[in-house]
N, C-alpha and C positions, 0 to 999 in steps of 0.2 A: 504493500500500500504506500502511495506517495505521501510525503509529509504535508504538502500543501494542495488544496483544491484548486487554487489559482494563483498565478504570479502576475501582478499588474504593473504596468509602467505608465506614468503620466505626469502632468504638471501638478505640483503641490501648490494649492491656492488657499488663501483665507478669504471667505466670503463675507460681504456685507450686503444685506438685502434691504431694499427700501421700496415702499409702496408709492406708485406714481399713477398719473392719469395719462391717457394717450396723447393729449395735447402737449404735455410736458416732454414726452419723448420727441415729438416733432420740434418743439422749441430748442431742445438740446441736440437735435440732429442725430438721434439714436435710432438705429435700425431695429425695429420691433421683431422679437422672436429669434434673433440671431446672436451669435457670439462674435464680438468685434474686438480685435486686438488694439490696444491703445498704449500710449506711453504714460509715464508717471504724471506728466503735466496735464494731459487730457483727463486722466482719471480724477486728479485733484480738482480740475475745473468742474467736472460733473458733481463731485461731492460738495463743492462750494455752492453750486446752484441749488442743490437739494438740502442744504442746511436747514434744520428745523423739521424735516420730515420724520415720520415714525420709522425707526430702524427696527426691523423685526428679528433679524438674526445676525448680529454683529460678532465678529471674531469667532466664526465657526469654520472649521476646516472644510474645504471643498475640493474641487477638481474631479473630473469625470471618473478616471480609474480609481482614484482614492476612495470616492464615495462607494463605488461598486465593491472594492476589496473589503471595505469596512462592513458593508451589508452582508456579504458572503460570510465573513468572520462572525458577525453577531448572530447570524442564523445558525452557526455551529460548524462552518467549514473553514479550517485554517487557511490563511492567505499570507502572501508576501508582497510588499510594495517597494518598487524602485522609483525614486523621485529625488528632488533636490530642494533644500531649504537653506536659508541663510542663518547666521548666528545672531538672530534678532528675536524679539518677543513673539512675532507671528510664527517664526520657525519653531519656537518652543511649543506654541499652541498646537501646531500641526503634528509634531512628534508625539505630544501627549495624547492627542486624539487617536492616533494610530495605536498607541500602546494600550490605551484604555479599552479599545475595541479588540485587542488581542492580535493585531496585525504585525507580523515581523517586517523589518525594513532594513534599508541600507544606510541609515542615518546615525549609526552608532559612533562614528569617528568625529573628529573636529570639523566644525562647519565653517565655510568661508564667510568673510565679511561681505555684506551686500543686503539686498532687500528681498524678502520672501514674496512670492507672487500673490497678487490680490485680485479678486473678482468682485466688481460692483454689479449686483443683480437687481434689476429694476422690475418690479412686479406690477403688471397692469390689472385693472379691475376684472378682466376676463381670465385671470390667472396665468397669462402668458409671461414668460421670463425673457428679458433682454439683457444680455451680459456684456459688460465692458471689462476686458481682462488685461491687466498689466502683468506680464509673466515674471518680471523681476529675474531672480537667479534661476528660475525654471527654464529660461531661454537657453541656458548653458548646460542643461541636462545632456549627458553624453554616455558613451559606452563605459565610462569609469563608474557609473552608478549601477551597472549590471552585476548580478551575482549568478554566475553560470551554474554553480551547484544548486542554488535555490530554484533556478529554472528547471534543471533536470529532475528536481524533486517535486515538481508540480504536475498536476493532471492537465491543466490548461495554462497557456500564456494568454494574457488579455492586454491588448494594445488599445489606447484611446486615439481616435483620429486626430485630435488636437496636436499630437506630436509632430504632425507633418509641417507645422508652421516654423519649426526651428531646424536648421540643417543638422545640428549635432544630435538633437532629439530624434529626428527622423532616422539618422544613421544608427542610433541606439536601438530604435524599434526594429530596423532591418536586421541588425546583428542578433537581437534577442530572438527574432523569428528563426533565424538560421540555427542558433543554439538549440532552440526548442525542437526544430525539425530533426536535428542530428541526434537528439536525446529521445526521440519518439514521443515528445510532449505535444498534445493537441494545441493548435493555434487559433486564436480568436481576435477579432477586431471590432470596435464600435466606430461607425462613421462619425459619431459625435455631434455633427452640426451640418446643416445644408451648405453652409459656406465653405466647409472643408472639401466637400465633394465638388462644388462649383469652381472654386478658385485654386485648389491644390490637387486636382485630379491625378496628374502624373505622379506626384509624390505619394498619394494614397496607393496608386498602382504599384509603386516600388515597395511600399510596406506590405502589400498583399503578396507580392512575389508570384510564384506559379499558381498557388492555390492555398486557401485557408480551410480549416476545419469548420469554422463557425463565424458568421458575421451578424452583428446587431445593427439595426438601423430603424429609423422611423419612415413614415410614408414619403415625406419630402426628400429625405436623403436617398431612399431607394429609387424614386422617380428621377432624381437628379443624376444618379449613377447610370440609370438606363437611358437618360436623355429622352424621356418620353413622359406623357401624361397618363399612361395606362399602367395600372398595377400589374397586369399580366406580363407586360414587357419588363417591368422591374423584377418580377419573379424569375423570368428567363435570364435576365442579366446577372442576377445574384447566383444562379445555378452555374454560371460560367466561371465564377471566381471562388466559390465556396461549396463544400460538401453539405453544409446545413446553414440555416439562417433563421433569423427572427425579424419580422417587420412589425413594429408597433404602430397602431392606427388611432391613437388617442381614445376618444370616447367610443370608438367602434371596436375596441379590443386589440387584437393582434393576429398575425399569421405566423405559424411556425412550419419549418420544413426540416425533417430529420434525415434527409437523403433519399427518402422514398415517398413519404406522405406529406401533403400540405394540409395543415389543420387550422381551422378558425378558432380563435380563442375569444370567448365572450368578454365584454368589458364589465367592470364592477362600477355600478352607478354611484357616484359621489358628487358632492358639491365642491368643485375644485376651487382652491384659493391661490395655489402657487404650484406651477409645474416644474419649478427648479428641482433637479435631482430625480425626476420621474424615470427617465430613461436609465440613469445610473442604478437606481434601485431595481428596475426591471432586470437589467443585466446581472446584477449581484445576486438577486433572488433566483434567477434562472440558472446561473452557474452553480449555486448551492444545490438546487434540486436535481440537475442532471448528474452532478458528481456524487450524489447519494443514491443514484441508480434509477431516478424517475424518468419516464419517457417524456418526449417533447411536449405533448399536449398537457400533461400534468404539470410539468415545469412552467409552461406558459400560463396556466391558470393560477398557479401560485405566484408567479412574477406579476401577473396582472392585479391580483389582490394586493400585493405589497406596494406596487406603484400607485394604486388607488388610495391606499392609506397615506402615502407621502403627499400626494397633491391636495389632500383634504386638510393639510397643515402647512404652516410656513416653515421654510428651511428644507434642505436637501435630504434630511434623514429623520428618523423617528427617535424617540427616547430609547436608550439602550435596552431597557427591560421589555419593550414592546416587540422586539424581534423574536425572542423565544416564544412569547405568547402567541404571536401571529403564526409562527411555524407549527406550534402544537395545535392551534385552532384548525389549521388547514389539514395537516397530515393525520390528525386523529379522527377525521370524518369517516 
C-alpha cells in the first residue's frame, strides 16, 4: 500500500475574501469569474478600493492543489504537498494549515526571504468568485520543491493548471509527471480556470504530455479545451488526452468517465453563497473516494455532496470536524 493517496503540486496562497457587487467589479476592471494574475501594486490598489468592506475569510490558506490535498487528508486519505512559501507571517499560516490538516510537505527547511502568494477573492451576490492573484514567491516554485520519493509513494500525482503561468513551475509539473510515470504512479491534472486553457494552451499540453490518467475540469474549461460549444465535443477531446475525467457542471451536477462508462452525477441542491474552492473540494473528495476503492459514479456523488457543502458557506473549505462527519454520513448509507 502506498503511503500517500495523492501528491499535489501548486501555488501556496493566502486568501482574503470580500463581498462585492457586480458594478464594483466593473469599476475596478475585474474580470468576473476568472483568475487574473496581478502584481503586488495592483492587488494593493484593489484592496484600497475595497477598504471598509466585510472581509469574510481573511488569512486563510488557499491555492487550488493545496485546498484539494487538505480535503483528501481531512476525509482520511494521507497526502503530500509541494509548494513554496516565504519566511513571513503568511508563510507561517500556510504551513500551519497544512500541518493541522495532516498534510506532509516540502517546507521543513529554511524558507527564503520574500512574500508568500496572496489571492484576493471577490464574491458576487450570485456566489461567483473572481480572483486576483499575486503569486509572490510561488512564481519561483521549481523542481527543487519536488520530492521524488514522496511521488513514488503516492497513488496519484495531482497537478493544478495554474502552474502553467510560471516557467519554473511548469517545468516542475512536467518533471513531476515524468517521475510519476516512471514510478507507475497515476497522473492527474485540474485545468483550474478557463483562462489557463484559453491563454496557456500549449503549456497545458506540455504538462499533459502523451496522456494522463485523470483530468478534472468544469464545463467552460472542457469546452475551451475542445474549442467548441458542444459538450459532446468536449467529451471526445478529453478522451484524446486522458484515460478518465470529470466535468463539473455547476448546478447541473457533473459527468464522470472511468475509461469505459460516462455517468451523470446529480447535483445537490443548495443555496450557494460562495463558489470559491468548489472545484478544489470536488477534486479532493473524488481522489479520496477512488483511492479507497469506490467506483467513479460513487466518487462523483460524494464529491458533488462535498462541493455543495462548500458553496453553501464562505471560504474554500469546511470546518475540520465536518469532513469526517460528511464522509461517515455518505458512506454509511
